[in-house]
VMD Tcl script that draws the C-alpha trace (Angstrom):
set ca {
  {-55.30 -101.67 -45.48}
  {-55.25 -105.38 -44.69}
  {-58.42 -107.02 -43.71}
  {-59.00 -110.13 -41.45}
  {-58.95 -112.42 -44.53}
  {-55.40 -110.89 -45.67}
  {-54.07 -111.35 -42.15}
  {-55.22 -114.91 -41.83}
  {-53.92 -115.79 -45.37}
  {-50.36 -114.72 -44.34}
  {-48.86 -117.91 -42.86}
  {-45.31 -116.84 -42.06}
  {-44.05 -113.90 -40.09}
  {-41.58 -111.31 -41.56}
  {-38.36 -110.80 -39.59}
  {-38.26 -107.74 -37.28}
  {-34.95 -106.13 -37.63}
  {-33.06 -104.37 -34.80}
  {-33.15 -100.63 -34.23}
  {-29.47 -100.53 -35.19}
  {-29.98 -102.37 -38.43}
  {-32.92 -100.15 -39.35}
  {-30.86 -96.99 -38.64}
  {-28.05 -98.34 -40.86}
  {-30.49 -99.12 -43.71}
  {-31.92 -95.67 -43.40}
  {-28.44 -94.05 -43.54}
  {-27.46 -96.28 -46.51}
  {-30.60 -95.17 -48.28}
  {-29.83 -91.53 -47.51}
  {-26.39 -91.86 -48.90}
  {-27.58 -93.63 -52.07}
  {-30.25 -90.83 -52.53}
  {-27.67 -88.07 -52.12}
  {-29.20 -84.60 -52.43}
  {-32.60 -86.02 -53.04}
  {-32.65 -87.31 -49.53}
  {-32.81 -83.75 -48.13}
  {-35.39 -82.86 -50.79}
  {-37.42 -85.83 -49.72}
  {-37.11 -85.17 -45.94}
  {-36.40 -87.62 -43.11}
  {-39.94 -88.99 -42.84}
  {-40.26 -89.75 -46.57}
  {-36.95 -91.48 -46.60}
  {-38.01 -93.67 -43.60}
  {-41.29 -94.40 -45.28}
  {-39.54 -95.64 -48.46}
  {-37.18 -97.75 -46.50}
  {-39.95 -99.23 -44.30}
  {-41.98 -100.23 -47.39}
  {-38.91 -101.72 -49.28}
  {-37.91 -103.67 -46.22}
  {-41.54 -104.98 -45.80}
  {-41.54 -106.13 -49.41}
  {-38.41 -108.03 -48.89}
  {-39.75 -109.65 -45.82}
  {-38.42 -107.52 -42.99}
  {-40.16 -105.28 -40.61}
  {-38.78 -102.25 -38.63}
  {-38.81 -102.51 -34.79}
  {-42.40 -102.07 -33.39}
  {-43.05 -98.81 -31.61}
  {-43.83 -98.59 -27.96}
  {-47.62 -98.93 -27.46}
  {-49.70 -95.72 -26.69}
  {-51.10 -95.87 -23.15}
  {-54.81 -96.10 -22.52}
  {-55.65 -98.79 -25.07}
  {-54.73 -102.38 -25.73}
  {-51.01 -102.84 -26.33}
  {-51.20 -105.45 -29.00}
  {-49.48 -104.43 -32.23}
  {-49.73 -105.71 -35.78}
  {-47.82 -104.58 -39.00}
  {-49.74 -103.96 -42.23}
  {-48.59 -104.97 -45.71}
  {-46.32 -102.05 -46.11}
  {-44.72 -102.46 -42.77}
  {-46.49 -99.80 -40.70}
  {-47.31 -101.06 -37.16}
  {-50.82 -100.55 -35.80}
  {-52.03 -100.79 -32.27}
  {-55.32 -102.27 -31.12}
  {-57.79 -99.66 -30.19}
  {-59.67 -101.90 -27.70}
  {-59.67 -101.39 -23.95}
  {-56.62 -102.54 -22.03}
  {-57.28 -106.11 -20.83}
  {-59.93 -107.00 -23.26}
  {-60.24 -110.68 -24.13}
  {-57.43 -111.33 -26.75}
  {-59.46 -114.39 -28.03}
  {-61.90 -111.91 -29.60}
  {-58.97 -110.47 -31.69}
  {-57.63 -106.92 -32.08}
  {-59.12 -104.01 -33.98}
  {-57.58 -100.74 -35.23}
  {-60.95 -99.34 -36.07}
  {-60.29 -99.94 -39.83}
  {-59.22 -103.59 -39.88}
  {-58.63 -106.40 -37.32}
  {-56.40 -109.24 -36.79}
  {-56.44 -112.46 -34.54}
  {-54.31 -112.61 -31.49}
  {-52.40 -115.56 -32.82}
  {-51.57 -114.15 -36.24}
  {-47.87 -114.84 -37.09}
  {-46.66 -111.22 -36.94}
  {-49.00 -110.17 -34.05}
  {-47.28 -108.85 -30.92}
  {-49.71 -109.83 -28.11}
  {-50.75 -107.42 -25.45}
  {-48.40 -106.79 -22.58}
  {-49.48 -108.17 -19.10}
}
mol new
graphics top color blue
foreach p $ca { graphics top sphere $p radius 0.5 }
foreach p [lrange $ca 0 end-1] q [lrange $ca 1 end] { graphics top cylinder $p $q radius 0.2 }
display resetview
């Protein structure tokens, strides 16, 4: 996982694609994989697509935040979105933390907490 130094070193944000575009890319991957897509399963196909997109500078649409914790989100290096585990309403100037790693509120790819 990324750590705070990795997050701060990333100076530009990757582009977040739309739900429709993501679905189209997943469908294209399934078509290219043929029978192997069924053998891999839906979750693995989506994981591969997410990782390849992230490597090419694109991110999947962020998920809806889970209730009961800070709604700030941040993607890791392979394109998986992480939610801050802090209390809702905590001071964003203190940054955000997943329990494993953290990011500053103003990181280029950060989705700030909802009001």
